[in-house]
Every structure is written in C-alpha cells, then in structure tokens.
N, C-alpha and C positions, 0 to 999 in steps of 0.2 A: 361391814363392807357391803355396798350395794352392787353385787356382782352382776345383776341383771343389766345395770347401766353399762358396766364394763364390757360384758359379752354381747350386749344387744339382743340377748335372748334369755328367757327363763323356761326353755323347753328342753326336756331330757328324755331320751329313749333308751330302754334296755331290752335285750333279747334273751330268750331262753328256749331250748328245744322243747321243753315241757315244764310243767310246774309240779313240784313234789316237795317232800319234807327234806330240807337241807338248810345249812347255815347260810348259804348264798342267798336263797330266796327269803329267808327271815331277814337278812340284811337289807335286801331290796325293799321289803315291806316297811321296815323301820325307816330307811333312808328316804323313801318316797313320801312317807307320812310327814317327815320333818321338812323336806323340800316343799311339799304342797302347802304347809303352813307358812312358808316364806314367799308364796306366790308363784312357784314353779308349776308348769304344766308337765305332767308326768305320763309317759306311755310305756306299757309293757307289751312286747310283741312275742307271741308264741310262734316259733318258726317251724316246728314239726308237730302240728296239732294231733296227728295220729299216733304219736309216741306215748308210751305208758306214762301216766301222771294223773293229777286230779285237777278239778276246777280251781282256778286261782281264787283265793279266799276273799270274802266280802271286805275284809280290812284293806286289801290291796285295791279292790275295785272302787272303794270309797275315796281314794286319793289319786287314782291313775286310770287312764283309759287302757283297757286290755283288748288287744287285737290278735286274732289268729290269722296267720298267712294261709292262703289256699293250700289244700292238700294236692300236691303235684305227684304225678306218677311217671314212671319211665326212667330211662338212663340220664335224662337231663334234669332230674329232680332238684339237685343242689343248685344248678345254674339258675333255674326258675325261681327258687326260693331267694337266692341272693339278689336277683333282679327285682323281685317284688319288694324286698327289704330296701334296696337302693331307692326305689320310687317312693317308698314311705318316708325315708329319711330326707330326701330332697324336698318332698312336699312339706315337711315340718321344719326345714332349715330357715334361719340359723338355729342349730340345736346341738346338744351334746349327746354322743352315742356311747353307751357302756355295754360292751358285748359280754362281760362277765366270762362264763365258761362256754359260751356258744361259739366255739372255735370255727365251726364250719361256716356259719352265717357271717362271722367276722371276716371271712375271706373277701368280702366286698369292699373292705377299707381302701385298697388302692384306687378304686373307681369312684370314691366319694369326693365331692367338691370341698374346697377349703371351709365353706360355711358350716360343714358338719365336723365338729371337733370330736375326735375319738380318744377316749381315755380307757385304758385296759386295767382292770383290777386283778392283781395276782392274789387269789384267795387261798392258795395252798403251796407249801414247799414241795412241789411235785414236778416231775420232769415235763409233763405235758404243758404246763404254764410257761416254762423256760423255752421249750421248743416253739410254742406259739409266738413268743416274742422274737425269737431268732428269725422266724419266717415272715412276721408281720411288722416288726419294729420299725422298718423304714417308713411305714405309712401311719403310725400311731403317734398322736400329738403328745400324750403324757401317760404315765404309769403310776398306779397307786399300789404299793405293797402293804399288805395288812400287818406285816411285822418287820422289824429291823433286819432279822435274819434273811428274810426273802429279799429285801432290798440289797443286802450285801451280796447274796448269791447271784441276783440278777446282774448287778454291776460287774461281778467277776466273770460271769458266763457270757454276757452280751454287753461289753463295755461301751459300745457306741450309743447306748440309750441311757447311760448313767446320769447325764445331766437333765433327763426328763422324768426322773423317778422321785416320788414323794412317799414317805411312810405315813399311812393313814389307817389306824386300827378300825375295825368294824364296831363302832360304838353302838350302844343300846339305849332305849328309853328307860328311865328308872321306874320301878314299880312302887307299890305302897311303901310308906315310911317304915312300918314294922310288919313283917309277914305274920299271918295269922295261922300258925300251924296248930293242929290238934295235938294236945298233950294228954297222955294217960299214964298212970303209974306202970313202970316196968315195960313200957312199950318197946318193940324192937327198933333197931336203927333202920331208917328208911332210906334206901339207896336207889337211885334212878340212873338208867342209861337212856339217853334220848338221841336217836340218830339212825342212820342206815344200818341194817343188820347185814353186814358184809365183812368178809375176812380181809379183803384188800384194804389197806390203810387202817381200818378200825380194829382189826384183830379181835373180832367178837368171839372167836373160839378160846382166846385167853380169858375173856369174861366168863364163858361157860365153865372153864376150869375153876375160876374163882368162886362161882356160885356153888359148884359141887363141893369144893373144900369147905365153904361156909356151912353147907348142909350137912356134910359128913361130920363136922366138928360141933354141930348143933349150936352154932353161934346165934345170938339173938338179933338177926338181921332179916329184912325183907327187901326184895328187888322189884322194881317196876321197870318194864321195858317198853319204851315208846318208839314207834317206828316200824319199818318193815324193810325187806330187801331180799336179794337173791339167795342169801344163805340162811334165811329164816328157818326153813324146815330142818336144815342140818343143825342149826343152833338149838332148836327145840328138842331134837333127838338127843343131842349131847347132854342136855340137862333134864332128861326125862325122869330120873330118879330124884330130882330136886325141885320139881314143879310146885311143891307145897309152899315154897318160900318165894315164888316168882309170880308176878301178875303181868300179863301182856295187855297194854292199853291200845295197841294198834297205832295207826297213823292218824293223828288228830291235829286240828288247826293250832297255830302258834299261840293264840290267846288262851286255849285250853292247856297247852303245855305250861305257859306262864302261871296259870292258876294252880296247876298241879305242883309246880315247884314251890310256890308261895305257901301252900297249905299242907302238903303231905309228903315232902321230901326233905331229908336231912343232908344227904351227900349226893353229889353228882360224880359219876365215874366215867373215865375215858381210858381205854387200854390201847390207844392208837399208836401206830408206828411213826406217823408223821401227821402234821396238821399245818394250817396257816395260822389263824387265830380263831379258835372254836367259839362261835357265837353262842352256842348253847351253854358253854362254860361260863361266859360272861353273864348271860341271863340268869343262870342258876346262882352265881355268886351274888348278883343283885338281889335275888330272893332270899339270900342268907344260907344257901346250900354250900357245904364245904367241898371244894374240889379235891378228889383223890384221883390223880391223873399221872400219865406217864411223863417222865422227865425228858421231853424232846426239845430241840433247839428253837424251832420256830413258834413264836406266839406264846406258848405256855410259860416258858421261863421269864418272859417279859411281863407276866401278870402274877403268877403264883410264886410266892416265897415259901419254901418248905418249912413247915412248922410255925409259920406266922399267919398266913391266910389260906393255907391248904397243905396238901401232902403230895410230894413228888416221888415217884417210884420208877425203877428201871423198866424199860420195855420188856415184856415177857416174864417178869418175875411175879407169877400168879400167887405164890405164897406170901409175898410181901403185901399184896393187895388185901388178902384175907386177914393178915395180921393187923393191917391198918384199920380195917373195919372192926375187928375185935377190940382194938384199943379204944376207938371212938365210942363203941357201944358201952364199954366199961367206964369211960371217963366223960360224962356228959358236960362237966364244967369246961373241959378242953374243947369239946365240940362247940359249945356256945361261944368261947373266945375266938376260935377259928372262924365261926360263922359271922361274927360281928366284923372282924377284920376283912373277911372276903367282901362283905357288903360295902364297907368303906372304900375298898380298893377301886371298885368299878363305878362308884358314884362320883368320880371326879375325872377331869380330863387326863388322858385322851380317850377314855372309854365311854363317854357319853355320846349320844347321837347328835347333840348340838355341836360338840367339838368336831365330830366326824364331818358333819355337813359344812361347818366353817372351813375345814381343811380341803374338802372337795371343791368348794366354791373358789378358794384361793388357787387350787390347781387348775381349774377351768380357766380362770382369768390369766394365769401364767402361760397357759398354752396359747391363748389368743394373742397375748403380748409378744411371745416369741414369733408367732406367725406374722403379725403386723410389722414387726421390726425387721423381719427377714432373717432372724437368727436361725430359724429352722422352717422348712416347708416340705410338704408332701409332693413327691414327684408323681404325676399321674401314671397309673398302671392298669393292668388287667386284673380282674378278680382272681383270687388264689383258690385253686381246687386241690385239696389234699391228695397226695400221691395214691393213697389207698383207695380213694374214690375215683380219681382220674384214670387210674390204671385198671380198675376192676373190670370194666367191660372187655378190655383187651385180654386180661387174664382169663376171664370166663370163656371168651372165644378160643383162646389157646387150649384151655382144658377140654372144651368140647371137641376141638380138632384132634387132640391126642386120643381122647376116648373113642372118637369115631374111627380112627385108624386102628386102634387096638381091637375094636369090635370087628372091623373088616378082616383083620388078620385071623381072629378066632373063627370067623365064618369060613374063611378060605381053608 
C-alpha cells in the first residue's frame, strides 16, 4: 500500500516528556527506523527537556529529527508547552501525531487542524490510558491497542470510540538467524530482567524474593539486572545476601540490550502485575531467550503458550518462579526446545516490525478516509489541562491562605 499517496503525507511526529529505558521508546526507535526505510519523515519531540532521562540514542537520531521544546517556567508551563507543540505540528502538517504516553502534551489535540491526524497508542492495560481516552477520545482520529485485551477493555469502557480502534502489536526487527551464546560445561542458567526497577506494575520485590530463594537453595542460576528506577536502592537492599548471583548492568542502549540477550542470556523474567505487550519479552524471544513470566491477561497470553514457547506463572507466586528456574537449569534439552519455539513465534506476523508498520499505515489511511467521507470529524475545542495541574495554583493559594490564618491565630 502506498499510504503516502493516500494520506498526502509521509510525515510523523511523536512526543515524550523525556527519553529513558522503556518498551514504548524501544518501540518508537524500531517503528521510526522501519518508517524511515519507507520514505517517511520522522520527528521525535521531547516536551519536558528538564525532566530526568537521557540523551535520545544515536539509533533514533539516525532515522528521525529530535527536537526539544523550550524549557518554560511558571504557572503557565503546560500551556506554553502545548502551544509550542501545536505550532510545531501545524508547521509540519499534513502529518500524523502519535502522543504515546505524553498525556499532558496531548491535551493540545482539540486545537489541532484536520490536517494533523492524531492516533493514540494504548501501550498498557492501565487505568491512565483508559482515562486519557475518556477525556481526549472526542478529538482523536484513531486508536491502536497493542493487545486484543486492551482493545476489548477500551471498547467496553469507552464504547463511543470502538469503531476507531485497531489491534496492532508492537512488532520488533528480527536479529541474527542463530544467537551466538557462549557455552561452557555446567554453566549456570543465565536469567535477565530488563526494565524499570519499580514495584508499581513490575513487582520487582517479588523478583527480589525469587533471587533470595535461588540463592538460599544454591540453585545453579545467575541474574543480570538491566535498567534503573525509583526502587533500585530498596531492591538492592532486599537482595544484599544474594548479590553473589546478581550482576547489575545499569541502563544501557537498546542495541546493547539486544547484544546481551543474544549472547549471554537464557531466560527473560517478568514478575509484572499488568502489562500491555512487553517489547523486551518479544526481543528476548527473538534472541532465543525463554520467557518465564506472569500469566496476565494483556499481551503475554497472546504470545506465550505455557510449556510450548515459555512458562506462565501466577502473579506473586515467587516459589513457582524459583522452581521453574530450577527445572530449566536441570533440563537443558527442554530449555533448548522452548528457546527454538520462542524464536519462531515472534519471527512471523503480527510480531514483526514490518507487519506493525503495515498495520499503522492502514490505520492512518482509514483515519483520513473517515474524515474525508464525513463519517467522523473533530469538533474544534480548547486545549485540555488536567485537573491536577489546572487546580494546582488554586489549591496552593488556598493552602497558603489557611496556613497564614493559622499562623496569625498562633501569634494572637
């Protein structure tokens, strides 16, 4: 499909408050690389450059223009950022705008012209995404849900957008045909966790318990932890007695993560309470790593078949995770079988980046057709300011007033 001719554009813009290690940003890097190979002009806009993060990687800069909005200060910070983003989008119109999880900046959607097609990707089975659609859905042209479960939940919770939703998994580019893992006699099972070290959603303290069980039972396993996050110190304290079986790699670029998975990891572990469709799990499976992951509804069950191409375990069952690692360490032929099936699973549609790009191009074209036929159109509106930001100055003034009166009473 020559969607450029249908849309009259091959320009796409995504925004992010900052750049960091996340499945969403890995998806953007992969997606933009594929679109750039098809002739698209890609732009990544950092909307809060002062926020904690790191420099966008060279891989992204090689396929996209990276722009940082000015650092605004004062109470009108968000309004100024939204206005700057609106000017950028209009300047590059006609174009496609993907806000991803930049919910604050996406508040500009009601004030965008029809030439800017807005497509929201729901990356996680999480309340904040559904709340975003409830508030902004009137002005968004189309929605991409990364799993069937998210699509179903979205249609149930916000039924007025059901006819604008497409299921599009976050596909990945395939790595080498055969991973080149180092093999030595009686080596330990190599397990990796790659992601944010945070208890919310990821339940990293469950992983800490698993590590301690493995250490206490002297299982032949070693863990590599890639990433960082707000609960890193707490996590390290929890496994202090087991550090001899754990290596911390820190936050590293995605191409280094891929190299690690291909050469020095046997198993990818996720103890999450919920997900969308974990990109790191797909990348690990492509590298031949066996997923040992929680049996959650969104995404994971649509990829992993228990005992066929991975192992599914109940959320919070830390002893089951340790038992699974013990079994794989003792049965390397089973490990090899699961590894081969995992790789085969993600090297075909819909989990390849080419199938993902095809699906997004089709969604972009469908959005424009609906608009041009008059089946659906955006009503012009004012930018949306979240209540917690819009009301913050008023709340602060109220608090100062109350405190002032209390102080005056104490002085009296």
